N, C-alpha and C positions, 0 to 999 in steps of 0.2 A: 503683190497685194491687189485685189480687185474690189470694186464697189460692192457693198452689201446689196443683194438682189431680192431679199425675201420680204419686201415691203411694197404694197400696192398703193399706199397713201401718198407717196412722193408725187406721183402724177406730174412729172416734169417740174417739181418744186412749186406747183400752183396751189394745190389744196392742202393747207396747213391746219394745225389744230385750232387756230383762231378763226378760220374762214367762216364757219357757221355763226359764231358769236358776233363777228363784225357785221355780217349781213342782217342779223336780227336787230342789233343796236342801231343800224343806219335807218331803220324804219321809224325810230323815235327821236333821235338827236344826231348831232355831228358825232363822229368817232375819231379819236386821236389814237394812232398806233405808233408807239415808240419802241426803239430797240437798237442794238448795235448796228454799225455800218455793215452792209452785205449779209444781213441775217435773213433777208427774203421779204422785206416790207413792200418794195416796189412790185415784185412778182405777184404777191398775193393781192395787192391793190389792183393791178392790171387784170388779174383773173376775175375779180369781182366786177370791175368796171364794164358796163354795157357797151360804151363807145370809147375807143382810145383817144378820141378828140377831147375827152374830159380830163386827160392827164396833164397836169401842169407842174413842171419842176423849176423851183426857184433858181437852180444852178444853170439852167438853160436860158441864155439871154432873151430869146424870143418869148419864152413862157413868162419870164420875169416882167417883160414889158406888158404882156397881156394882163398880168396880175395888177401891176401898178396903175394901168389905165382903166382897169375894170372892164376890159373887153373880153369877157368870158364866153366860152363856147355855149351854144344853145342846146344843152343836154340836160338830162334829168339826174346826173350824178357827176360830181367833180372831185378829183383827187389832187390835193396840194402836197407836193413832195418837197421837203426841206424848207418850207415857208417860214419856219422859226428863225431863219437867218435874216428875215426882214424885221427891222426894229419895231414896227407897229403891227406885227402880225395878229396879235390878239384882238386889238380894236378893229382891224380889217375884217377878221372872221366874224366878230360879233355883229358888225353892221351887215355883212353879207348874209349871215344866218337869219337875222331878224327880218331881212327883206325877202329872202327866198324860202323861208320855212314852209314846208308842205309842197313845194314845187321842185326842189332840187336837193338831193342827198349830198352831204359833204364829208369826205374822208381825208384826214390830215395825217401824213406819215413823216417821221423824222428820226434821225440817228442820234438824238440827244434827249435828255430829260425835258420833255415839253412843259412840265410843270415848273421847271426852273427858269427857262428862257421866256419869261412872261413880261416883256417890255410893254409899257403903256399902263394907264390907270384903270381902264375898264375891265371888269371881270367877266369871264366866260362861264361862271358858275351856273350850273343848271342847264347848260346848252350842249354838253358833250359827255360822252362816255370815254374813259381812258383805258387802253389795253396795252400790255407790253408783250412784244413778240420775242421769243427766245430761240436759240439754235435748236437743231434736232436733238431728240432725246431717245433713250432706249424704247420707251413706250410708243412714241410717235413713229419710230422706224420699225417697230415690231421685231426688235433684235432678240433672238432666242438662243444663240449659241455663244459659247465662250470665245471661240475664234472671231466671230463678228464683233463681240464686245471689245476684244483687244485691238482690232482694226479701228473701231470707233474711237477708242482711247488715243490712238496714234494720230488720227486724222482730224479730230475735233468735230463739233456738231455744226459748224458753219457749212452752208450748202456747197460752196465751190470746192473747198479742199476735200470735203467728205465725198462728194460725187465724183471727184477725180480718181479716187481709189488709190492714189499714189502718195506715199510718205514724202517723197522728194517734192512733188508738186505742193503738198501741204506746207512744207517748210518754206518754199518759195512764196507761197501765198501769205504766210505769216510775216515774212520780211516786208513784202510789198504793203500789207495791211498796216503794219506799224508805221511805215513811211507815210502812208495816206493819212493815218490818224494824226501824226505829228505835224506834217507839212501842210495839210489842207484843212482837216476838220477843226483842229485846235486853233489855227491861225484865223479861221473864218468866224469863230465864236468867242475867243478868249484873248485877253491882252497878255501875251507871253513873249518875252524877248529872248530868253536863254533857252532856245530850242535844243541845243546840244545837251545840256544837263537834264532837260526834261526827258529826252530820249534815253539817256543813260539810266534815269530812274526807271523808265518802263522796261529796260533791259535787265535791271537788277531785281525787280520785284518777283519774277517767276521763281527764283531760287529761294525765296522767303516764304512761299506758300506752306501752310500747315503750322506755322508758329506765330505767336503774337507779334504784330508789326511795331517795331521801334522807330519812331520818327527821329529820335535823337541819333540813332545809329546811321540812319539814312542821311541826316543832315551832315554828320561828320564825314561820311563817304564822299558826298558830293560837294562839300565845303560851301554849303548855302545855309540860309537861316531856317529855323524850325518853321516859321510862318510860311516860307516859300515851299517847303516840302509838303506842308499841310494843304496849301493852295493847289499844288500840282496833283496831289492825290484826289482832291475834290473834283478837279477837272476830269481826271480819268474816270471817276465814278459818273459824272454827268454825261460823259460820252460813251457809257456802257463798255468801257475797257476792263474795269475791275468792279468788284463789289466788296465792301467791308462789312464784316459781321461782328456785332458787339457781343460781349459776354452776358450770359444769363445769370441773374442774381435774384435771390429770394430770401426772406427773413429766416427760413429754415437752414440755409447753407451759408458757409463762409466763402463767398465767391470773390474772385478778382473782378473788379467792376470798371476798369478803365481801358486796358489794352484791347485793341481790335485785331482780328485776323482778316486776311484778304484772300480773294480768289479771282481768277481770270475767266472772262467769258470764252476766250480761246484757250482751253486747257492744254492744247498741244505744245504751248511754249514752256510748260513746267518740265524741267529736265529729268527729274527722278520719277520713276513709274509709281511708287506708292503715293507720293505727294500729288502726282498728276491724277491718280485715281481719286484721291480725296477731293481734289478740285472738281473733277467731273461729277462726283456725287453732290458736292455743294451746288453746282449749277443746276442739276436735276431737281434738287430740293427747292432752290430759289424759283425755278420755273413753275413748280407746283404751287408755291406760296403766292407768287404774283398772280397766277391763274385764279386761285381761290379768292384773293383780294379783289381782283379786277372784275370777275364775273359773278361772284356771289356776295361780295361786300364783307367777307370775314375779316376780323381784326387779328390776323396771325402774322408772326414774324419769325425769321430765321436767326438763331443765335448759336453760341457755343458755350461750353462750360469748362471752367478752370478755377480751382480754389487755392487757398494759401497752403494747403497740404499737398499740392501738386497732383491732385486727382483731376482728370480731364475726360471730357466727352466731346467728340468732334462737332456734333450738331444737336441743337435743341430747338424744337419748334413750339412756340407758345401761341395760345389763343386767349385773348382778353387778359394778357400778362400771365396766364397759367400754362405750365408745360403740358403738352399733349403727346409729344414724341421726343425720345432720346435716341440718337443714331450714332453709332461708332463704326467708322469705315476702316477695314483692315485689308492688306494685300492678300494674306493667306489665312487659313484657319488658325485661330489662336485662342488662348484662354481669355475669358471675358474680362475686360478691363475693370479695375476697381472703381473707377469713376461711374461707370454704368450701373454697377451694383449699388453704389452709394446713392445715386439719384433715384433709382427704382425703389429703394427702400423708403426714401423720404417722400416720393410722389408715386404711390402704388397705382394710381388710376391712369398714369401716363404710360403709353406704349414704349417699350425699350427694345432696341434691336442692335445686334452686332452683325454687320454684313461684311463679306469679303469678296475680292475680285476673283481669286483663284480657288477659294475654298469650296468645299462640297458638303460640309456639314449642314444639317437642317433639323433643328430641334427646339424645344421650349424648355427652359430650365425650371426647376421647382419654384423659384421666386418670380417667374413670369417674364423672363428675358428671352426674346426670340433670336436665335442664331440661324442665319440662312445665307445662301449665295446672293451676291449683289443683284444678279439678273432678276431673281424672284421679286426682290423689293422694288427695284427701279421700274419694272414692268407694270407695277400698279400705280405709278404716278401719271404724269401727263406728257 
């Protein structure tokens, strides 16, 4: 297996799909860029930064001392990396921004949900734009062949394993990444003592992708409380390890309204290829949803559909609580699932698609459902 070479946008991992948006937003306010560990935030920040003297990482003792003493470099742009680990980081940035507005641009990057770790009483509302950086995608890499799509599915969209071009190196990276997440990231931000069971949960989850997640079943497996499992899942979400997707429900349908499904940012950990493909599609859709939310202010969400009559559709995208897309992901060409027909009939204005990884069929049904190869659909996202 060799790295995919048909993309000029990688540019050494420097110019990513958010580069232009970050540069534009920095002219107006502070910019917060959040995303999973090792997704490329530091690289994109250093690419934008005019002087590397302006890069300050909270995890580097010398930089941390500069931040605490407010001995900042005399530059016109500063990048604060991982500053959310500082208890009073929001108040710190508020004071700095109010003092330096118009003279210094401020970019804040972090590997956790910066809107959650908001210690301190003062609000930064109105002073920053918030963007979420995702791993590589089909559109960003300009993947055009089935062979390259299968390599991408095996390696994941994280830069290091993807650019290695090696499935073995990707597996090594995944193991080291899990250890980093458990032993360093979580311990630096969260109060968790049972790291052994926490890691067991993270190992168990990839096998459950594609089905509604039962916290009770996980509680019994790990022999811990329901509250503990819920807390650990919340932590994984806050650190961009997983995302949970809630069911779509509307007055017109008898939907299941409680159970959530989950997916992994690193889809290469999912053992079975059909479920891994579904996970990859989920992350592509989430990347598009977050991009539309963060850059255009659209009120859209990613959900799934399952009703009490066992009809299912993998993904539903809503805008202003109304469905605009129904997407079913299949490994091969297959008959259109009954759930997709059911939803299209009740919401005729929403686009309905059934995509497949290996499939080659490309047509539109009389009732308006599009069937096409996954590459065609994913290439139109971001």
